[in-house]
N, C-alpha and C positions, 0 to 999 in steps of 0.2 A: 438366025436372028430371033426367031420366036422363043427358042430355048433360053437365050441370053436375057430377053425381056422378062420371061418367067422367073429366072433366077434373081434378077434385080428386084422384081416386085416382092419376092420372098424376103430378101435380106435387108434391103435398104430402109424400109419403114422402121424396122427395129433400131437400126443405127441412127436414124433421124431423131428418134426419141432421145437417144444419148446426146445428140447435138443440141437439142432443146435444153437439156440439163447443163451442158457446157456454156451455152449462151446465158442462161439464167445466172450461172456463177459469175460470168464475166461482167454482167451489168449490176451485180451486187445484190440480187434478190436472194441468192443462196450463198452460204459461206462454208468454211471448213468445218465448223462445229456441226452444221446440218449434215454434211457428208459423214462425219464420224458417228453421229447419233443415228442417222438413217441406216447406215451399214449394220450397226449393232441391232437396231430394231428389225431389220430384214432378217438377219442371221438368227436372232433369238425368238422372233414372233411370226412375221409374215411368211417366211419360207417354210417353217414347220407347219403352219396352218395350211399353206397351199399344198404341200406334199401330203398332209393328212387328208385334205379334201379330195385331191385327185386320186389318191390310192384307195381311200375308203369308199369312193363312189364307183369303183370298177368292180365288176363281178369277176373276181380273181379266178374262181373255179372254172368259169366259162371261157375266159380269154387267155388263161395262163398258157404260155408256150415255153416249156422247159428248155428246149434247145436255144431259143432266143435269149432267155434270162441267163442261162449258163454261159452263152457266148459273151454277153455284156460283162458278166462277172469275171470270166477268165481273161478276156482282153484287158480289162481294167487292172487286174492283178499282174498280168505279164508286163504291161506298160510301166507300172510302178516299180517292180523289181528289176526290170532291165535298165530303167533310167537310174535308179539308185545304185545299181551295180556299176554302171558306166561312170556315174559321178564319183564313186569311190576310187575308180581307176584314173580318171582324167582330170578331175577338179582338185587342184592343190590347196585352194583356199577353203579350209574347213568351215569357216564362219558362214559361207553362203550355201553349203551343201543342202541343208534341210529346205531352205527357201527355194532353191533351184529345183529340187525334185518335186516339191508340191506344186510349184507354178508350171512345171513342164507336163505333168500328167493329169492334173485335176481340172476338168472342164466345168463350165457354167451350165451344167446339164439341166438343173431345175429351173433356172431363170431363162436362159437362152433356149434351151431345148424345148420347153413347153411353148414358148413364144413362137418359135419357128414352126413347130408341128401344128399349132393352132392356126397360124397364118396359112399353112398349106392345106390342112385337112379338117380344120375345125376341131371338134371334140374327138379325142383319140385315146384308145386304151394302150397303144404301144409306147407312148411317152412315159406314162406311169410305170409300165413294165420295165422299160430301160432304167428308170430311176431305181426301181426295186433291185435290179441287178448290179447297178454301178455306184449310185450315190452313197449308200452305206459304206461301201468299200473305200470310196474317195475319202470319206471322213475318218474311217478307221486307220487307213494307211497314212493320211496326213498327220494324225495324232502320233502315230508310231515314229515317222521320220523326223517330225519336229521335236519330239521328246528325245530321241537318240542323237540328233545332230544339233540340238539347241545350244545356246550360249553357255549353259551350266552343265551340259551333258557330261563333260569330262570330270566334273566334281562329284558325280553320283555313281554308285555301283550298279551292276546289272539289275539286281532285285528292285532297287529304288526306281530305276527307269521303267521297268516293266509295271510296277505298281502305279506309277504316275500315269503311264499310258492307258492303263485299264480304267483309272478314275476319269481321265479326260474323255475317253470313249463313252463311258457310262453317262457322262453329263452332257454330251453333245446334243443340242436341241434338234438338229436336223435328223439325226439317227432316231431320237425319241419320237419325232413327228412321223417318220416312216413306219416305225414299229407300231405306233398307235393306229395308223391308217391300215396296216396289214391285219391287225387284230380285228378291227371293226369290219373290214371287208370279208375276212374269212368266217367270222361269226354271223355275218349278214345282219348286223345291227342297223335299225332304222331310227334315226333321231327325230324328235319333234321338229316341225317346220321352223319354230323360233330358233332352235339350235343350229339347224342347217343354214338359215339365213345369216346368223351371226358369224359362223365359221366362214361362209362364203364372202361376207363383207370384208373380213380381215384378209382372207386369201387373195382377193382381187387386187389388193394393194401391192402384192409382192413383185410382180413383173414390172409394171410401170415405174414403181418407186425405185426398184433396183436399177433400171435402165437410166432413169433421171440421175440417180446417185453416181453411177459410173461416169456419166458425162460431166457432172459437176465436179467430180474428183480428178478429172483428167488434167495432168500437168506435164507439159512438154519437157520441162527440165528434168523431171523424175524419169521420164522415158529415156533420156540420154545418159542417166547415171548407170554406171557399170554396164556399158554398152555391149561388151563381148558376151558375157553370160546372158544378158537380156535377149540378144539376137539368137543365141544358141537355144535357149529355152523356148523362144517363140517359134523357131523352125521345127523343133520337136513337137510342139503343141499343135501347130496349124498345118504342117506339111508331112512330116515323117510318120507320125502315128496313122493318119488316114491312108497314106501311100502304102503302108505295110498291111494294114488290116482290112481296108475296104475290099480289096480283091478276095480276101478270105471270106468276108461276109457274102459277097456275090457268089462265090463258089459254093457256099452252103445254102444258097437259094433265097436269101433275104432280099425283099424288094419293097417298094412303096413306103408306107409309114415306118416299117421296121428299119429300112435302109436309112431313111432320114434321121431316125432316132439314133442309129449307130453312128452316122456322120456327126451328129451333134455331140455324142459321147466322146468321139475321137478328136474333133477338129474345131469345136467352139472355143471362144476365148477363155482364158483363165478366170475362174470365178472370183468376184470381189471378196468373198468370205475368206479366201487365202490370206489376204492382208491382215484381217482381224485375227486369224489364228496364228499367223507368223509373229505378229507383234506381241500377242498375249503369251506366246510360248518362247519368247526371247530368241527369235530367229531374225533374219535379215528382212526388215520391212521395206527398205529402199529397193532392193532387187525385186521383191514381190510386187511392189507398186509399179515398177518399171515394166515387168512382164505383163501385168494386167492391162496397163494403158497401151502397150505396144500390140498385144494380141487383139485387144478390142478395136484398135484402129485398123489393123491389117486384115482382121477377119471379115470385114465388109467385102473385101476383094477375094480372099482365099475361099470363104464359104460360098460366095457366088460362083467361083470357078468350079468348086467341087459339085455343087448342085447342077451347074450347067453340064458337067461331064456325066453325072449320073442320069440326068434327063436325056442327054444325047444318046447314051448307050441303052436306054430303055429300062433302067433299074428303078426309076420313079416315074409316076404319071403326072 
């Protein structure tokens, strides 16, 4: 019972913030335009600022764990290629392939991950290290699959698609924020207090604003649209990935903060920025939205279950 209460105390406060966003939308204080603008603002401004702050503030040379970062990178890569390969074999509807792949493998690691880790451990270097290993690949792989499986993919030749993918990767604000943070951390640059406080003020908005926006954007009817691929993608995201790779992480000796960060990488809800990228790159926005709202709703229970299991077997404290 103690482990279950611990798990509830970790997961549910985060989801209750989403509930606040949903209630505010229902009473008319927030509207669809707010959700659209806030998602873009988060994607292009607050999330890059938050990632820059969290990574630039870590002494990378001191805490860097090559095995851990490589594990995060390799697992993210395996998940992407295995899912895309499976989709090529089993999903007949070509119009949903890109959206399905992105929504199935791409976690809300930056928003959910740091919120969960902060809830459990306060300040942590392991969350940013997981982000270094996984989040750039999330964005690179998403750009690749959305470019090659997008609505106009069949109208372009291979060279055009590769060029378009490279341009989209180079312009991705989250990747740019991570790279900037890594450069600052590795060079040991100390900014004046006025700069640090400004960056921190913008970064602090990222998690609560994203959670409020997820709640405000929740629409039950969208969650029911394209129900079969939605359920399949949600199962991959919340159950199958952690079921396959958490035992591998345990076998490699990862525990505590590292294990929680790996759990978030594998089993947190699909990130809201998937919808922005899917829509902007001419992929299936309806399916993406359906998976986002479904995984967000179910993750309150699945993540609680995973945390309960990890705590019960002694992999987290």
